[in-house]
N, C-alpha and C positions, 0 to 999 in steps of 0.2 A: 468727400474725398478720399479715396483708396488708402486705408490702412498703413499701407507699406509705403505709400507718397507721402502721407503725414509723416509719420517717424523718420523718413529720411529728411524731410526740410526742416523736423523737428531739433535735427542735430546743429540745425546753423541757426546758433541761437542769439549772436552776437549782431548788431548792426552799426554798421561804420559808412559816415558818409565821405565820398574820396572827392569832392569839388566845391569849396567853398571861400567865400572871400570875406574880409572884413575891413573896417575903416579904422585907420588912416594908410595901412599898408595898400591897400587896394583903392584908388581913388573913385573908382566906381562901385564902391560897397559903401552899404547904408547904414548898418550896425558895427558898431565899436566889437574887439574880440570876447569880453565878458557877457556881451549881450548873445553874441552869436552860441557860445557855450550854452546859458541858458535856454534858448531857444531850443536847440537841436535835443538837450537833454528831457526836455518837456515834450519833444516829437518820440522820444524812447530810445533815441540813438544811444549808444554805448560808446561809441568813437566817432572822432571827425579830423579830416585832413584838412589844414587850413593850407589852400592852394592860392595864395595872394600872388598878384600880378608881379614880375618883375621885367623892368626894361630897362636900358641901359640909359637913358635920359633922367631916369630918377636920380642920380648921382650929380651932385652940384658942384659947381667948380670947386668949392673949397674942402670937399668931401674924399677920404681914400675910400678905395673899395670895402675896406671892412667896416669903416664909417656908415657907409650906405647901407652896406647889408647888416650891420646891426641895427639901425634904425628901420629897415623895413621888416627885420625880424622880430621888432619889439611886439609884434601884433599875437607871434606866436609864444611869445615868453607870457602876455598877459594870459593869453587862452588858456594855455599850460598852468598858470597859477590859479585860476579859476576853476578849474576842471575837477580839482579833488572836491569842491565844495557841492558838485552835483553828481558825482560819481562816473565821470565821462572821460575818456582819452582823449587828449589831443594829440595830433601826430603834425610832423610838419613836413610840408611839401611846397612846389612852387608851382605857377603858370608863366613862363616864359613867353619870349618872342624876341626875333633876332631881328636887328636894324632893316627898315627897308623890306619886310615881308610880312604879310599879313597872318600868316600861321602862327596858332598857340598851341604850345606845348607843356602838359602835366610832368611834373618829373616826383618821383617819390622815391625813397632809399637813401635819402642824403641827410647832412645835417647841416647847420648854419656855418660851421667850417668849410663844409662842401661847395657851398654856395660863395664863398670867396672865392674859389678858384672856377668857379663857372661862370661868374659875372663879367669877368672881359670878353667872354665870347660874344657876349649878346651883341655886340658891335659887329660880329664877324658873320657865319652862315653855321645854317644847321650842318652840312657837310664838314667844314673844319672842324665844327664841334663835335662830332663822331668820330672824325680820323684822329683827332689829337687829346680830346679828355677820354681818359681811361678810369672807371671806377665802377667796379664788378658789384658792386650793390645798387647802383642807380638804375631807375627803370624808367624810360622814357615814352610816353604816350602821347598821340596827336589827339588836341583834344577837338571836339566838335569838327570833324574834318569835312561835313558837308555841308557847313552855311553858305549862303552866299561870299563871294569874292575870295574864299579860302582854297586854298591849292590841296590837292591830297600829296604828301609827303612819300617820298621815294620808299617802299617796302621796306629795304634794307638799312634805311637810316633810324627807323622807329621800331620801338618794343612792344608796340602794339596799338589799340584805338578805344577812343571812349566811342563806344557805339549808342549810348544811351545820354543824352544830356538834356536836361529837364528844365533849361531856364524858358519860361515863356513868353518872355519878349524877342525872343530869335527862331529863326527858320530854321531849325537843325538837320534836316533830313535823316532822321536816325535810321531810317530803313536804308538809303542810301550807305550810311557808315557800315551798318551791319554788314552791307555786301562787301564795303572795301576791307572790312576787316578778316573776311574770307578770302583775300587776296594776301594781306600782310600776314596772317597768322599769329601765332604769340597772345598776348593779354587782351582782355576786353574790358572793360569798366562801365558802369553806370553812374552816373554824377547829378545831382541838382544844380550845380554851377550856381550855388545860391549868392544874391547880391542885395535882395529885395524885400521889403516885406511880405508875408504871406506865401513866400516861395520855397520856404525850408523843407528840408525832409522829403523830396519827390522824388530822389534815386539813392543808391550807394549800393553797398554790399552786404550781404551776409556771410559769417563765418563762424568756424568751429570753435575759434579760440581769439582771444581779444591780443591781438600783436603787442608786444612793448615796446618798440619802436617804429619809425618809417621803415627803418632796415631792414626789420622782420616783418613789416606790412606788405615790402617790396616782394619778399621771398615767399609770401603767401600768394599774391598775386602771380607769379610766376608758376608756382606751382598747380594754380588752378583749383583749388579745394573752395571753392567758395560759390556763393549763388547771387545772381545779381538783382537789385531790388528797384521795382517800377511801382511806384508809389503805394509801398507796401505790401506789393504781391511778389513774390521770390519766382525767379527765375533761372532755371539750369544754363550756366553759360555755353555748354555744348550745342543747346539746342537752337542758339542765337547764330552761328557760325559754321 
């Protein structure tokens, strides 16, 4: 490898997973939060965003929004508590879906209190959410936009695109997602979409520093100073779009 290129890549020494799920917050997940942290530490990651699924139907008849969100966020709290043992940073995120629509959206730059305000919109639509909910630190990315059955979101309603999704049990159409990202502009991400055994550590990003929280991570993504991770190989985002 050219020395200048090697030196450039070497500046991005922190590795962060941007799309991972744990159980029980994500019913489709296999591993509990503590296990997710251990697995990613063993893969050499410095940070991981838990983007557990959040749907309106997760609220039981007896729960308030706050109670539902707190129960859902318990996975993150457990991961954050465990992370110090392994020297890895846990970040809070979401993967949301609006009622009656198949699209999924990754959210960064928020905390649990913000989620209480987001949750009621899950019964509405993306259009209503983006027109009414104002949060300057939030970043909303369309996840795996080119899977079968998914619709491309209106570019003006999203902040970017997950161009690389490495969930091996799905046809993600990553090349088509990269093409869509060129139309959208904004942020592009890579993520493992981790649910199942032996699928951890397939994607993410490389950064020059480790953000202190989800809001600082969202700011870093907006600034574009990171590399995409493809199974341990770095890729400069500009070359993708």
